[in-house]
N, CA, C, O and the ligand as a Tripos MOL2 file, in Angstrom:
@<TRIPOS>MOLECULE
protein
  289   287    73     0     0
PROTEIN
NO_CHARGES

@<TRIPOS>ATOM
      1 N           0.7680   -1.0540   -0.0770 N.3       1 MET1
      2 CA          0.0260    0.0500   -0.0760 C.3       1 MET1
      3 C           0.8780    1.2310   -0.0110 C.2       1 MET1
      4 O           1.9970    1.1690    0.4990 O.2       1 MET1
      5 N           0.3840    2.3460   -0.5250 N.am      2 LEU2
      6 CA          0.9980    3.6470   -0.4620 C.3       2 LEU2
      7 C           1.3280    4.2820    0.7670 C.2       2 LEU2
      8 O           0.5120    4.1790    1.6830 O.2       2 LEU2
      9 N           2.3600    4.9090    0.9500 N.am      3 ASP3
     10 CA          2.6210    5.6070    2.2600 C.3       3 ASP3
     11 C           1.3380    6.6130    2.5640 C.2       3 ASP3
     12 O           1.0190    7.4550    1.7250 O.2       3 ASP3
     13 N           0.7930    6.5060    3.5200 N.am      4 PRO4
     14 CA         -0.4190    7.3330    3.9020 C.3       4 PRO4
     15 C          -0.1340    8.8460    3.8980 C.2       4 PRO4
     16 O          -1.0300    9.6550    3.6570 O.2       4 PRO4
     17 N           1.0750    9.1940    4.1570 N.am      5 GLU5
     18 CA          1.4000   10.5930    4.0340 C.3       5 GLU5
     19 C           1.4710   11.0870    2.6470 C.2       5 GLU5
     20 O           1.1900   12.2330    2.2980 O.2       5 GLU5
     21 N           1.8700   10.1310    1.8890 N.am      6 PHE6
     22 CA          1.9410   10.3280    0.1290 C.3       6 PHE6
     23 C           0.6220   10.4370   -0.1750 C.2       6 PHE6
     24 O           0.2640   11.3910   -0.8660 O.2       6 PHE6
     25 N          -0.3010    9.5070    0.2770 N.am      7 LEU7
     26 CA         -1.6010    9.4140   -0.3400 C.3       7 LEU7
     27 C          -2.4780   10.6890    0.0600 C.2       7 LEU7
     28 O          -3.4670   11.0520   -0.5750 O.2       7 LEU7
     29 N          -2.0130   11.2700    1.1190 N.am      8 LYS8
     30 CA         -2.8670   12.4610    1.5320 C.3       8 LYS8
     31 C          -2.5990   13.5990    0.8100 C.2       8 LYS8
     32 O          -3.3580   14.5610    0.9190 O.2       8 LYS8
     33 N          -1.5260   13.6490    0.0040 N.am      9 ILE9
     34 CA         -1.2400   14.9540   -0.7830 C.3       9 ILE9
     35 C          -1.6610   14.7990   -2.3240 C.2       9 ILE9
     36 O          -1.5720   15.6900   -3.1690 O.2       9 ILE9
     37 N          -2.1660   13.4070   -2.5390 N.am     10 LEU10
     38 CA         -2.6080   13.2760   -3.9210 C.3      10 LEU10
     39 C          -4.0180   13.8180   -4.1420 C.2      10 LEU10
     40 O          -4.7530   13.9020   -3.1580 O.2      10 LEU10
     41 N          -4.4540   14.1870   -5.3160 N.am     11 ARG11
     42 CA         -5.7650   14.7540   -5.5860 C.3      11 ARG11
     43 C          -6.0950   14.2860   -7.0060 C.2      11 ARG11
     44 O          -5.3010   14.0070   -7.9050 O.2      11 ARG11
     45 N          -7.3570   14.2580   -7.0190 N.am     12 CYS12
     46 CA         -8.0750   13.7130   -8.0830 C.3      12 CYS12
     47 C          -7.8230   14.5570   -9.4230 C.2      12 CYS12
     48 O          -8.2260   15.7200   -9.3910 O.2      12 CYS12
     49 N          -7.2700   14.1570  -10.4690 N.am     13 PRO13
     50 CA         -6.9980   14.9120  -11.6030 C.3      13 PRO13
     51 C          -8.0480   15.5970  -12.3760 C.2      13 PRO13
     52 O          -7.8570   16.5010  -13.1900 O.2      13 PRO13
     53 N          -9.3840   14.9790  -11.9790 N.am     14 PHE14
     54 CA        -10.4220   15.6720  -12.5680 C.3      14 PHE14
     55 C         -10.8310   16.8990  -11.9550 C.2      14 PHE14
     56 O         -11.4950   17.7250  -12.5820 O.2      14 PHE14
     57 N         -10.4560   17.0780  -10.7070 N.am     15 ASP15
     58 CA        -10.8160   18.2240  -10.0240 C.3      15 ASP15
     59 C          -9.9840   19.3590  -10.2950 C.2      15 ASP15
     60 O          -8.8030   19.3670   -9.9500 O.2      15 ASP15
     61 N         -10.6110   20.4680  -10.9850 N.am     16 PRO16
     62 CA         -9.7390   21.6330  -11.4600 C.3      16 PRO16
     63 C          -9.2180   22.4250  -10.1520 C.2      16 PRO16
     64 O          -8.1860   23.0970  -10.1460 O.2      16 PRO16
     65 N         -10.0240   22.2640   -9.1170 N.am     17 LYS17
     66 CA         -9.5630   22.8020   -7.6790 C.3      17 LYS17
     67 C          -8.4540   22.0380   -6.9840 C.2      17 LYS17
     68 O          -7.9300   22.4930   -5.9670 O.2      17 LYS17
     69 N          -8.0860   20.8760   -7.5220 N.am     18 ARG18
     70 CA         -7.2470   19.9600   -6.6370 C.3      18 ARG18
     71 C          -7.6600   19.8750   -5.3150 C.2      18 ARG18
     72 O          -6.8200   20.0420   -4.4300 O.2      18 ARG18
     73 N          -8.9950   19.6060   -4.9930 N.am     19 GLU19
     74 CA         -9.3820   19.4340   -3.5470 C.3      19 GLU19
     75 C          -9.6860   18.1820   -3.1420 C.2      19 GLU19
     76 O          -9.4840   17.8420   -1.9770 O.2      19 GLU19
     77 N         -10.2880   17.2220   -4.2010 N.am     20 ALA20
     78 CA        -10.9480   15.9950   -3.9860 C.3      20 ALA20
     79 C          -9.8600   15.0950   -3.3960 C.2      20 ALA20
     80 O          -8.9060   14.9590   -4.1620 O.2      20 ALA20
     81 N          -9.7670   14.5060   -2.3430 N.am     21 PRO21
     82 CA         -8.6930   13.5110   -1.9840 C.3      21 PRO21
     83 C          -8.9810   12.1420   -2.4090 C.2      21 PRO21
     84 O         -10.1210   11.7840   -2.7060 O.2      21 PRO21
     85 N          -7.9470   11.3610   -2.4440 N.am     22 LEU22
     86 CA         -7.9710    9.9510   -2.9610 C.3      22 LEU22
     87 C          -7.9020    8.9420   -1.7820 C.2      22 LEU22
     88 O          -7.4430    9.3360   -0.7090 O.2      22 LEU22
     89 N          -8.2590    7.8780   -1.8970 N.am     23 SER23
     90 CA         -8.2020    6.8650   -0.8250 C.3      23 SER23
     91 C          -7.6380    5.5940   -1.6390 C.2      23 SER23
     92 O          -7.6010    5.6130   -2.8690 O.2      23 SER23
     93 N          -7.1840    4.4420   -0.8540 N.am     24 GLN24
     94 CA         -6.8010    3.3180   -1.4600 C.3      24 GLN24
     95 C          -7.5060    2.2340   -1.0700 C.2      24 GLN24
     96 O          -7.2790    1.7140    0.0230 O.2      24 GLN24
     97 N          -8.4870    1.7420   -1.9510 N.am     25 PRO25
     98 CA         -9.4200    0.5990   -1.5450 C.3      25 PRO25
     99 C          -8.5780   -0.7540   -1.4120 C.2      25 PRO25
    100 O          -8.7080   -1.5230   -0.4600 O.2      25 PRO25
    101 N          -7.6650   -0.9600   -2.5240 N.am     26 ASP26
    102 CA         -6.8400   -2.0720   -2.3380 C.3      26 ASP26
    103 C          -5.4840   -1.7710   -2.9490 C.2      26 ASP26
    104 O          -5.2310   -0.6240   -3.3160 O.2      26 ASP26
    105 N          -4.5830   -2.7730   -3.0760 N.am     27 GLU27
    106 CA         -3.1840   -2.5540   -3.6960 C.3      27 GLU27
    107 C          -3.1660   -2.0960   -5.0610 C.2      27 GLU27
    108 O          -2.1750   -1.4210   -5.3370 O.2      27 GLU27
    109 N          -4.0750   -2.2990   -6.0780 N.am     28 THR28
    110 CA         -3.9560   -2.0570   -7.3330 C.3      28 THR28
    111 C          -4.6070   -0.8610   -7.9230 C.2      28 THR28
    112 O          -4.5270   -0.5760   -9.1180 O.2      28 THR28
    113 N          -5.3340   -0.0890   -6.9250 N.am     29 ARG29
    114 CA         -5.9400    1.0390   -7.5150 C.3      29 ARG29
    115 C          -6.2760    2.1690   -6.3290 C.2      29 ARG29
    116 O          -6.3090    1.8240   -5.1480 O.2      29 ARG29
    117 N          -6.4980    3.4180   -6.7040 N.am     30 LEU30
    118 CA         -6.8290    4.3790   -5.9660 C.3      30 LEU30
    119 C          -8.1980    4.8060   -6.4250 C.2      30 LEU30
    120 O          -8.5110    4.7610   -7.6150 O.2      30 LEU30
    121 N          -9.0540    5.2420   -5.4290 N.am     31 ALA31
    122 CA        -10.2440    5.7910   -5.7680 C.3      31 ALA31
    123 C         -10.4190    7.3530   -5.0920 C.2      31 ALA31
    124 O          -9.9780    7.7710   -4.0210 O.2      31 ALA31
    125 N         -11.2620    8.0780   -6.1700 N.am     32 CYS32
    126 CA        -11.4060    9.5050   -5.7840 C.3      32 CYS32
    127 C         -12.6530    9.4960   -4.7150 C.2      32 CYS32
    128 O         -13.6980    8.9220   -5.0210 O.2      32 CYS32
    129 N         -12.5190   10.0790   -3.5950 N.am     33 GLU33
    130 CA        -13.5310   10.0330   -2.4770 C.3      33 GLU33
    131 C         -14.7980   10.9330   -2.9180 C.2      33 GLU33
    132 O         -15.8940   10.8510   -2.3630 O.2      33 GLU33
    133 N         -14.5230   11.7490   -3.9240 N.am     34 CYS34
    134 CA        -15.5800   12.7490   -4.4340 C.3      34 CYS34
    135 C         -16.4310   12.0260   -5.6060 C.2      34 CYS34
    136 O         -17.6320   11.7620   -5.5520 O.2      34 CYS34
    137 N         -15.5790   11.7730   -6.6370 N.am     35 CYS35
    138 CA        -16.3620   11.2930   -7.7990 C.3      35 CYS35
    139 C         -16.3520    9.7220   -8.0670 C.2      35 CYS35
    140 O         -16.9560    9.2260   -9.0180 O.2      35 CYS35
    141 N         -15.6110    8.9790   -7.1430 N.am     36 LYS36
    142 CA        -15.5290    7.4350   -7.1600 C.3      36 LYS36
    143 C         -14.7410    6.9980   -8.4200 C.2      36 LYS36
    144 O         -14.6520    5.7870   -8.6230 O.2      36 LYS36
    145 N         -14.2500    7.7270   -9.1510 N.am     37 VAL37
    146 CA        -13.3650    7.2290  -10.2040 C.3      37 VAL37
    147 C         -12.1890    6.5170   -9.7270 C.2      37 VAL37
    148 O         -11.5390    6.9930   -8.7960 O.2      37 VAL37
    149 N         -11.8710    5.4720  -10.2540 N.am     38 HIS38
    150 CA        -10.4940    4.5780   -9.8920 C.3      38 HIS38
    151 C          -9.4060    5.0910  -10.8140 C.2      38 HIS38
    152 O          -9.5560    5.6430  -11.9040 O.2      38 HIS38
    153 N          -8.2170    4.7900  -10.1360 N.am     39 PHE39
    154 CA         -6.9240    5.0570  -11.0280 C.3      39 PHE39
    155 C          -6.1530    3.8380  -10.6430 C.2      39 PHE39
    156 O          -6.2820    3.2590   -9.5640 O.2      39 PHE39
    157 N          -5.2600    3.4570  -11.7010 N.am     40 PRO40
    158 CA         -4.5030    2.2580  -11.2310 C.3      40 PRO40
    159 C          -3.2470    2.4890  -10.4860 C.2      40 PRO40
    160 O          -2.6470    3.5570  -10.6040 O.2      40 PRO40
    161 N          -2.8600    1.6170   -9.7900 N.am     41 VAL41
    162 CA         -1.5270    1.6950   -9.1310 C.3      41 VAL41
    163 C          -0.6860    0.5300   -9.6400 C.2      41 VAL41
    164 O          -1.0440   -0.6300   -9.4380 O.2      41 VAL41
    165 N           0.5930    0.8790  -10.3960 N.am     42 ARG42
    166 CA          1.3510   -0.0450  -11.0760 C.3      42 ARG42
    167 C           2.6350    0.0010  -10.5150 C.2      42 ARG42
    168 O           3.2610    1.0610  -10.5440 O.2      42 ARG42
    169 N           3.1250   -1.0390   -9.9940 N.am     43 ASP43
    170 CA          4.5980   -1.2260   -9.2740 C.3      43 ASP43
    171 C           4.6670   -0.0980   -8.2260 C.2      43 ASP43
    172 O           5.7080    0.5260   -8.0210 O.2      43 ASP43
    173 N           3.4130    0.1560   -7.5160 N.am     44 GLY44
    174 CA          3.4530    1.0720   -6.5090 C.3      44 GLY44
    175 C           3.5110    2.5860   -6.7870 C.2      44 GLY44
    176 O           3.6640    3.4800   -5.9540 O.2      44 GLY44
    177 N           3.3660    2.6940   -8.0580 N.am     45 PHE45
    178 CA          3.2440    4.0590   -8.4640 C.3      45 PHE45
    179 C           1.7690    4.4000   -8.9190 C.2      45 PHE45
    180 O           1.3300    3.7110   -9.8400 O.2      45 PHE45
    181 N           0.8860    5.4540   -8.3450 N.am     46 PRO46
    182 CA         -0.4180    5.7720   -8.7140 C.3      46 PRO46
    183 C          -0.4250    6.5140  -10.0850 C.2      46 PRO46
    184 O           0.1900    7.5430  -10.3650 O.2      46 PRO46
    185 N          -1.1920    5.8290  -10.8250 N.am     47 ILE47
    186 CA         -1.2850    6.5160  -12.4380 C.3      47 ILE47
    187 C          -2.4810    7.5490  -12.3300 C.2      47 ILE47
    188 O          -3.6340    7.2500  -12.6410 O.2      47 ILE47
    189 N          -2.1170    8.7300  -11.8820 N.am     48 LEU48
    190 CA         -3.1660    9.5820  -11.9180 C.3      48 LEU48
    191 C          -3.3970   10.4080  -13.2720 C.2      48 LEU48
    192 O          -3.1440   11.6100  -13.3600 O.2      48 LEU48
    193 N          -3.8160    9.7670  -14.1290 N.am     49 LEU49
    194 CA         -4.0320   10.3610  -15.4940 C.3      49 LEU49
    195 C          -5.6030   10.2640  -15.7930 C.2      49 LEU49
    196 O          -6.2830    9.3230  -15.3840 O.2      49 LEU49
    197 N          -6.0660   11.2340  -16.4810 N.am     50 VAL50
    198 CA         -7.4360   11.2830  -16.8960 C.3      50 VAL50
    199 C          -7.6480    9.9450  -17.8480 C.2      50 VAL50
    200 O          -8.6060    9.1820  -17.7260 O.2      50 VAL50
    201 N          -6.6320    9.8030  -18.7720 N.am     51 ASP51
    202 CA         -6.6780    8.7560  -19.7190 C.3      51 ASP51
    203 C          -6.9020    7.4110  -19.1410 C.2      51 ASP51
    204 O          -7.5940    6.5900  -19.7440 O.2      51 ASP51
    205 N          -6.3180    7.1320  -17.9360 N.am     52 GLU52
    206 CA         -6.1510    5.8900  -17.3320 C.3      52 GLU52
    207 C          -7.4070    5.5800  -16.2510 C.2      52 GLU52
    208 O          -7.5830    4.4900  -15.7070 O.2      52 GLU52
    209 N          -8.1920    6.7120  -16.0720 N.am     53 ALA53
    210 CA         -9.2710    6.6100  -15.2450 C.3      53 ALA53
    211 C         -10.2530    5.7220  -15.4080 C.2      53 ALA53
    212 O         -10.6680    5.6870  -16.5670 O.2      53 ALA53
    213 N         -10.8520    4.8820  -14.5510 N.am     54 VAL54
    214 CA        -12.0430    3.9300  -14.6530 C.3      54 VAL54
    215 C         -13.1480    4.6410  -14.0040 C.2      54 VAL54
    216 O         -13.2720    4.8360  -12.7950 O.2      54 VAL54
    217 N         -13.9960    5.0320  -15.0180 N.am     55 LEU55
    218 CA        -15.2540    5.6330  -14.5430 C.3      55 LEU55
    219 C         -16.1870    4.7650  -13.7240 C.2      55 LEU55
    220 O         -16.2550    3.5580  -13.9530 O.2      55 LEU55
    221 N         -16.9530    5.3820  -12.7160 N.am     56 PRO56
    222 CA        -17.8070    4.6860  -11.8420 C.3      56 PRO56
    223 C         -19.0130    4.0040  -12.6750 C.2      56 PRO56
    224 O         -19.3830    4.4930  -13.7420 O.2      56 PRO56
    225 N         -19.4880    3.0740  -12.2340 N.am     57 GLU57
    226 CA        -20.6250    2.3170  -12.9610 C.3      57 GLU57
    227 C         -21.8100    3.4330  -13.2360 C.2      57 GLU57
    228 O         -22.1420    4.2310  -12.3600 O.2      57 GLU57
    229 N         -22.3460    3.4050  -14.4020 N.am     58 GLY58
    230 CA        -23.4780    4.3830  -14.7940 C.3      58 GLY58
    231 C         -22.9060    5.5890  -15.2170 C.2      58 GLY58
    232 O         -23.6300    6.4500  -15.7160 O.2      58 GLY58
    233 N         -21.6450    5.7740  -15.0780 N.am     59 CYS59
    234 CA        -21.2370    6.9530  -15.8300 C.3      59 CYS59
    235 C         -20.3900    6.8180  -17.0160 C.2      59 CYS59
    236 O         -19.3550    6.1540  -17.0610 O.2      59 CYS59
    237 N         -20.9640    7.5750  -18.0870 N.am     60 THR60
    238 CA        -20.4840    7.2040  -19.3960 C.3      60 THR60
    239 C         -19.4040    8.3270  -20.0290 C.2      60 THR60
    240 O         -18.8090    8.1940  -21.0980 O.2      60 THR60
    241 N         -19.3090    9.3380  -19.2090 N.am     61 SER61
    242 CA        -18.4200   10.3520  -19.6490 C.3      61 SER61
    243 C         -17.8900   11.2650  -18.2910 C.2      61 SER61
    244 O         -18.5650   11.5870  -17.3140 O.2      61 SER61
    245 N         -16.6320   11.5300  -18.5350 N.am     62 ALA62
    246 CA        -15.8180   12.2150  -17.3980 C.3      62 ALA62
    247 C         -16.6000   13.5240  -17.3000 C.2      62 ALA62
    248 O         -16.4090   14.1290  -16.2450 O.2      62 ALA62
    249 N         -17.3810   14.0550  -18.1100 N.am     63 GLU63
    250 CA        -17.9400   15.1540  -17.8230 C.3      63 GLU63
    251 C         -19.1520   15.2860  -17.0060 C.2      63 GLU63
    252 O         -19.6770   16.3380  -16.6420 O.2      63 GLU63
    253 N         -19.5730   13.9410  -16.7370 N.am     64 GLN64
    254 CA        -20.7280   13.8060  -15.6560 C.3      64 GLN64
    255 C         -20.2110   13.6620  -14.2330 C.2      64 GLN64
    256 O         -21.0080   13.5920  -13.2970 O.2      64 GLN64
    257 N         -18.8660   13.6160  -14.0430 N.am     65 LEU65
    258 CA        -18.2060   13.4760  -12.7440 C.3      65 LEU65
    259 C         -18.4430   14.6640  -11.8390 C.2      65 LEU65
    260 O         -18.3010   15.7990  -12.2940 O.2      65 LEU65
    261 N         -18.7810   14.4710  -10.6430 N.am     66 PRO66
    262 CA        -18.8020   15.8120   -9.7270 C.3      66 PRO66
    263 C         -17.5590   16.5160   -9.6330 C.2      66 PRO66
    264 O         -17.5780   17.7420   -9.5240 O.2      66 PRO66
    265 N         -16.3550   15.8080   -9.6640 N.am     67 CYS67
    266 CA        -15.1560   16.4410   -9.7090 C.3      67 CYS67
    267 C         -14.9570   17.4060  -10.7360 C.2      67 CYS67
    268 O         -14.4860   18.5330  -10.5760 O.2      67 CYS67
    269 N         -15.3710   16.8580  -11.8730 N.am     68 HIS68
    270 CA        -15.2390   17.6110  -13.2430 C.3      68 HIS68
    271 C         -15.9480   18.9630  -13.0570 C.2      68 HIS68
    272 O         -15.4560   20.0160  -13.4620 O.2      68 HIS68
    273 N         -17.1120   18.8810  -12.4330 N.am     69 ASN69
    274 CA        -18.0900   20.0890  -12.3840 C.3      69 ASN69
    275 C         -17.8530   21.0570  -11.2000 C.2      69 ASN69
    276 O         -18.6350   21.9650  -10.9180 O.2      69 ASN69
    277 N         -16.5730   20.7550  -10.4530 N.am     70 ARG70
    278 CA        -16.3790   21.6110   -9.3660 C.3      70 ARG70
    279 C         -15.7290   22.8070   -9.8780 C.2      70 ARG70
    280 O         -15.3900   23.5870   -8.9880 O.2      70 ARG70
    281 N         -15.4650   23.1620  -11.0630 N.am     71 SER71
    282 CA        -14.7830   24.3080  -11.4760 C.3      71 SER71
    283 C         -15.6550   25.4410  -11.1640 C.2      71 SER71
    284 O         -16.8760   25.3350  -11.2790 O.2      71 SER71
    285 N         -15.0440   26.6030  -10.7450 N.am     72 ALA72
    286 CA        -15.8100   27.8260  -10.2480 C.3      72 ALA72
    287 C         -16.8330   28.2730  -11.2430 C.2      72 ALA72
    288 O         -17.5430   29.2500  -11.0010 O.2      72 ALA72
    289 ZN        -12.6380   12.8920   -8.4240 Zn       73 ZN73
@<TRIPOS>BOND
     1     1     2 1
     2     2     3 1
     3     3     4 2
     4     3     5 am
     5     5     6 1
     6     6     7 1
     7     7     8 2
     8     7     9 am
     9     9    10 1
    10    10    11 1
    11    11    12 2
    12    11    13 am
    13    13    14 1
    14    14    15 1
    15    15    16 2
    16    15    17 am
    17    17    18 1
    18    18    19 1
    19    19    20 2
    20    19    21 am
    21    21    22 1
    22    22    23 1
    23    23    24 2
    24    23    25 am
    25    25    26 1
    26    26    27 1
    27    27    28 2
    28    27    29 am
    29    29    30 1
    30    30    31 1
    31    31    32 2
    32    31    33 am
    33    33    34 1
    34    34    35 1
    35    35    36 2
    36    35    37 am
    37    37    38 1
    38    38    39 1
    39    39    40 2
    40    39    41 am
    41    41    42 1
    42    42    43 1
    43    43    44 2
    44    43    45 am
    45    45    46 1
    46    46    47 1
    47    47    48 2
    48    47    49 am
    49    49    50 1
    50    50    51 1
    51    51    52 2
    52    51    53 am
    53    53    54 1
    54    54    55 1
    55    55    56 2
    56    55    57 am
    57    57    58 1
    58    58    59 1
    59    59    60 2
    60    59    61 am
    61    61    62 1
    62    62    63 1
    63    63    64 2
    64    63    65 am
    65    65    66 1
    66    66    67 1
    67    67    68 2
    68    67    69 am
    69    69    70 1
    70    70    71 1
    71    71    72 2
    72    71    73 am
    73    73    74 1
    74    74    75 1
    75    75    76 2
    76    75    77 am
    77    77    78 1
    78    78    79 1
    79    79    80 2
    80    79    81 am
    81    81    82 1
    82    82    83 1
    83    83    84 2
    84    83    85 am
    85    85    86 1
    86    86    87 1
    87    87    88 2
    88    87    89 am
    89    89    90 1
    90    90    91 1
    91    91    92 2
    92    91    93 am
    93    93    94 1
    94    94    95 1
    95    95    96 2
    96    95    97 am
    97    97    98 1
    98    98    99 1
    99    99   100 2
   100    99   101 am
   101   101   102 1
   102   102   103 1
   103   103   104 2
   104   103   105 am
   105   105   106 1
   106   106   107 1
   107   107   108 2
   108   107   109 am
   109   109   110 1
   110   110   111 1
   111   111   112 2
   112   111   113 am
   113   113   114 1
   114   114   115 1
   115   115   116 2
   116   115   117 am
   117   117   118 1
   118   118   119 1
   119   119   120 2
   120   119   121 am
   121   121   122 1
   122   122   123 1
   123   123   124 2
   124   123   125 am
   125   125   126 1
   126   126   127 1
   127   127   128 2
   128   127   129 am
   129   129   130 1
   130   130   131 1
   131   131   132 2
   132   131   133 am
   133   133   134 1
   134   134   135 1
   135   135   136 2
   136   135   137 am
   137   137   138 1
   138   138   139 1
   139   139   140 2
   140   139   141 am
   141   141   142 1
   142   142   143 1
   143   143   144 2
   144   143   145 am
   145   145   146 1
   146   146   147 1
   147   147   148 2
   148   147   149 am
   149   149   150 1
   150   150   151 1
   151   151   152 2
   152   151   153 am
   153   153   154 1
   154   154   155 1
   155   155   156 2
   156   155   157 am
   157   157   158 1
   158   158   159 1
   159   159   160 2
   160   159   161 am
   161   161   162 1
   162   162   163 1
   163   163   164 2
   164   163   165 am
   165   165   166 1
   166   166   167 1
   167   167   168 2
   168   167   169 am
   169   169   170 1
   170   170   171 1
   171   171   172 2
   172   171   173 am
   173   173   174 1
   174   174   175 1
   175   175   176 2
   176   175   177 am
   177   177   178 1
   178   178   179 1
   179   179   180 2
   180   179   181 am
   181   181   182 1
   182   182   183 1
   183   183   184 2
   184   183   185 am
   185   185   186 1
   186   186   187 1
   187   187   188 2
   188   187   189 am
   189   189   190 1
   190   190   191 1
   191   191   192 2
   192   191   193 am
   193   193   194 1
   194   194   195 1
   195   195   196 2
   196   195   197 am
   197   197   198 1
   198   198   199 1
   199   199   200 2
   200   199   201 am
   201   201   202 1
   202   202   203 1
   203   203   204 2
   204   203   205 am
   205   205   206 1
   206   206   207 1
   207   207   208 2
   208   207   209 am
   209   209   210 1
   210   210   211 1
   211   211   212 2
   212   211   213 am
   213   213   214 1
   214   214   215 1
   215   215   216 2
   216   215   217 am
   217   217   218 1
   218   218   219 1
   219   219   220 2
   220   219   221 am
   221   221   222 1
   222   222   223 1
   223   223   224 2
   224   223   225 am
   225   225   226 1
   226   226   227 1
   227   227   228 2
   228   227   229 am
   229   229   230 1
   230   230   231 1
   231   231   232 2
   232   231   233 am
   233   233   234 1
   234   234   235 1
   235   235   236 2
   236   235   237 am
   237   237   238 1
   238   238   239 1
   239   239   240 2
   240   239   241 am
   241   241   242 1
   242   242   243 1
   243   243   244 2
   244   243   245 am
   245   245   246 1
   246   246   247 1
   247   247   248 2
   248   247   249 am
   249   249   250 1
   250   250   251 1
   251   251   252 2
   252   251   253 am
   253   253   254 1
   254   254   255 1
   255   255   256 2
   256   255   257 am
   257   257   258 1
   258   258   259 1
   259   259   260 2
   260   259   261 am
   261   261   262 1
   262   262   263 1
   263   263   264 2
   264   263   265 am
   265   265   266 1
   266   266   267 1
   267   267   268 2
   268   267   269 am
   269   269   270 1
   270   270   271 1
   271   271   272 2
   272   271   273 am
   273   273   274 1
   274   274   275 1
   275   275   276 2
   276   275   277 am
   277   277   278 1
   278   278   279 1
   279   279   280 2
   280   279   281 am
   281   281   282 1
   282   282   283 1
   283   283   284 2
   284   283   285 am
   285   285   286 1
   286   286   287 1
   287   287   288 2
@<TRIPOS>SUBSTRUCTURE
     1 MET1         2 RESIDUE 1 A MET
     2 LEU2         6 RESIDUE 1 A LEU
     3 ASP3        10 RESIDUE 1 A ASP
     4 PRO4        14 RESIDUE 1 A PRO
     5 GLU5        18 RESIDUE 1 A GLU
     6 PHE6        22 RESIDUE 1 A PHE
     7 LEU7        26 RESIDUE 1 A LEU
     8 LYS8        30 RESIDUE 1 A LYS
     9 ILE9        34 RESIDUE 1 A ILE
    10 LEU10       38 RESIDUE 1 A LEU
    11 ARG11       42 RESIDUE 1 A ARG
    12 CYS12       46 RESIDUE 1 A CYS
    13 PRO13       50 RESIDUE 1 A PRO
    14 PHE14       54 RESIDUE 1 A PHE
    15 ASP15       58 RESIDUE 1 A ASP
    16 PRO16       62 RESIDUE 1 A PRO
    17 LYS17       66 RESIDUE 1 A LYS
    18 ARG18       70 RESIDUE 1 A ARG
    19 GLU19       74 RESIDUE 1 A GLU
    20 ALA20       78 RESIDUE 1 A ALA
    21 PRO21       82 RESIDUE 1 A PRO
    22 LEU22       86 RESIDUE 1 A LEU
    23 SER23       90 RESIDUE 1 A SER
    24 GLN24       94 RESIDUE 1 A GLN
    25 PRO25       98 RESIDUE 1 A PRO
    26 ASP26      102 RESIDUE 1 A ASP
    27 GLU27      106 RESIDUE 1 A GLU
    28 THR28      110 RESIDUE 1 A THR
    29 ARG29      114 RESIDUE 1 A ARG
    30 LEU30      118 RESIDUE 1 A LEU
    31 ALA31      122 RESIDUE 1 A ALA
    32 CYS32      126 RESIDUE 1 A CYS
    33 GLU33      130 RESIDUE 1 A GLU
    34 CYS34      134 RESIDUE 1 A CYS
    35 CYS35      138 RESIDUE 1 A CYS
    36 LYS36      142 RESIDUE 1 A LYS
    37 VAL37      146 RESIDUE 1 A VAL
    38 HIS38      150 RESIDUE 1 A HIS
    39 PHE39      154 RESIDUE 1 A PHE
    40 PRO40      158 RESIDUE 1 A PRO
    41 VAL41      162 RESIDUE 1 A VAL
    42 ARG42      166 RESIDUE 1 A ARG
    43 ASP43      170 RESIDUE 1 A ASP
    44 GLY44      174 RESIDUE 1 A GLY
    45 PHE45      178 RESIDUE 1 A PHE
    46 PRO46      182 RESIDUE 1 A PRO
    47 ILE47      186 RESIDUE 1 A ILE
    48 LEU48      190 RESIDUE 1 A LEU
    49 LEU49      194 RESIDUE 1 A LEU
    50 VAL50      198 RESIDUE 1 A VAL
    51 ASP51      202 RESIDUE 1 A ASP
    52 GLU52      206 RESIDUE 1 A GLU
    53 ALA53      210 RESIDUE 1 A ALA
    54 VAL54      214 RESIDUE 1 A VAL
    55 LEU55      218 RESIDUE 1 A LEU
    56 PRO56      222 RESIDUE 1 A PRO
    57 GLU57      226 RESIDUE 1 A GLU
    58 GLY58      230 RESIDUE 1 A GLY
    59 CYS59      234 RESIDUE 1 A CYS
    60 THR60      238 RESIDUE 1 A THR
    61 SER61      242 RESIDUE 1 A SER
    62 ALA62      246 RESIDUE 1 A ALA
    63 GLU63      250 RESIDUE 1 A GLU
    64 GLN64      254 RESIDUE 1 A GLN
    65 LEU65      258 RESIDUE 1 A LEU
    66 PRO66      262 RESIDUE 1 A PRO
    67 CYS67      266 RESIDUE 1 A CYS
    68 HIS68      270 RESIDUE 1 A HIS
    69 ASN69      274 RESIDUE 1 A ASN
    70 ARG70      278 RESIDUE 1 A ARG
    71 SER71      282 RESIDUE 1 A SER
    72 ALA72      286 RESIDUE 1 A ALA
    73 ZN73       289 GROUP 0 **** ****
């Protein structure tokens, strides 16, 4: 698992304000606590790229994500 101190500074890349925190539900992924998108963790490195994001069930476009819509 990632160092909790490191995890604390990571933010969801969909959030323009960079406020949405991430949690680690298991070894292989991170989850945004706001929009529920998952990001892969490969060899211990979180891949926080919009292109690598796994959208939550029922969500067909990143534009529907709560994080995406946080922009002022
Ligand atoms: Zn998010």
